[in-house]
VMD Tcl script that draws the C-alpha trace (Angstrom):
set ca {
  {24.27 -24.84 48.72}
  {24.88 -21.26 49.79}
  {23.66 -18.30 47.73}
  {26.56 -16.46 46.10}
  {29.08 -19.27 46.62}
  {30.20 -21.61 43.83}
  {29.68 -25.17 45.08}
  {32.69 -27.38 45.53}
  {31.46 -29.89 42.95}
  {34.51 -32.21 43.16}
  {33.95 -32.42 46.92}
  {30.26 -33.18 46.37}
  {31.21 -36.03 44.01}
  {33.69 -37.43 46.56}
  {31.02 -37.27 49.27}
  {28.58 -39.19 47.07}
  {31.25 -41.84 46.39}
  {32.22 -42.09 50.07}
  {28.55 -42.65 50.90}
  {28.65 -45.78 48.73}
  {27.02 -44.39 45.61}
  {28.37 -43.92 42.10}
  {28.61 -40.25 41.16}
  {27.91 -39.33 37.55}
  {29.69 -36.04 36.89}
  {28.65 -36.28 33.24}
  {25.04 -35.94 34.46}
  {25.62 -32.85 36.64}
  {23.26 -30.36 35.02}
  {23.54 -26.67 35.85}
  {21.53 -23.54 35.04}
  {23.70 -20.46 35.43}
  {23.33 -16.77 34.70}
  {25.96 -14.19 34.05}
  {27.76 -12.01 31.55}
  {29.26 -13.52 28.39}
  {32.96 -12.78 27.86}
  {35.10 -13.69 24.86}
  {38.85 -14.26 24.55}
  {39.77 -15.01 20.97}
  {37.47 -17.79 19.85}
  {36.75 -18.98 23.38}
  {33.82 -17.98 25.52}
  {33.25 -17.89 29.26}
  {30.54 -16.78 31.61}
  {31.19 -14.43 34.53}
  {28.62 -15.71 36.99}
  {26.32 -13.16 38.57}
  {25.39 -12.93 42.21}
  {28.64 -14.43 43.46}
  {30.38 -13.18 46.60}
  {33.73 -13.78 44.88}
  {34.24 -13.57 41.11}
  {33.71 -16.91 39.34}
  {34.19 -17.37 35.60}
  {33.34 -20.68 33.98}
  {34.66 -21.71 30.57}
  {31.97 -22.52 28.00}
  {32.16 -25.53 25.69}
  {29.85 -25.12 22.74}
  {28.27 -27.99 20.83}
  {29.15 -28.38 17.18}
  {25.74 -28.04 15.58}
  {24.36 -26.51 12.38}
  {22.73 -23.76 14.48}
  {26.21 -22.39 15.43}
  {25.78 -21.36 19.08}
  {29.08 -19.42 18.90}
  {27.41 -16.92 16.56}
  {24.64 -16.46 19.10}
  {27.16 -15.83 21.89}
  {29.19 -13.37 19.79}
  {26.07 -11.21 19.56}
  {25.60 -11.48 23.34}
  {29.15 -10.63 24.53}
  {28.91 -8.40 27.62}
  {25.20 -9.19 27.96}
  {23.47 -11.18 30.68}
  {22.39 -14.67 29.60}
  {21.02 -17.78 31.25}
  {22.58 -21.07 30.18}
  {21.70 -24.70 30.75}
  {24.46 -27.23 30.45}
  {26.47 -30.12 31.79}
  {29.27 -29.38 34.22}
  {32.69 -30.64 33.11}
  {35.07 -31.02 36.08}
  {38.42 -29.25 35.91}
  {41.30 -31.54 35.01}
  {43.64 -32.38 37.89}
  {45.79 -29.32 38.57}
  {43.59 -27.07 36.41}
  {42.42 -24.00 38.32}
  {38.85 -22.81 38.33}
  {35.41 -24.38 38.39}
  {35.82 -26.45 35.24}
  {33.59 -25.80 32.24}
  {29.99 -25.88 31.15}
  {29.02 -27.88 28.05}
  {26.24 -25.61 26.83}
  {22.90 -27.17 25.97}
  {20.60 -24.12 25.88}
  {21.21 -20.38 25.59}
  {18.32 -18.39 27.03}
}
mol new
graphics top color blue
foreach p $ca { graphics top sphere $p radius 0.5 }
foreach p [lrange $ca 0 end-1] q [lrange $ca 1 end] { graphics top cylinder $p $q radius 0.2 }
display resetview
């Protein structure tokens, strides 16, 4: 892992598989920091400290606590998020998405 560079997570998963192990992308937990951005009803996080701009789509859980309301109040602010990485679909550009678990 290099500071300021988004890891090539699909490549990491392939490397694990080629080494004879079973990768579990659904268990790839990330803690990221950045600025919350909103487009319509969708949210994303512009990651901080990156050498090149990286924006990751946020997938919010459907819970009674309504995390979307929390993010609306934090648009343009710096937040720290814990979540599960969701790989980009084949042909989909970008780093995939983050299924948010905790908003800090």
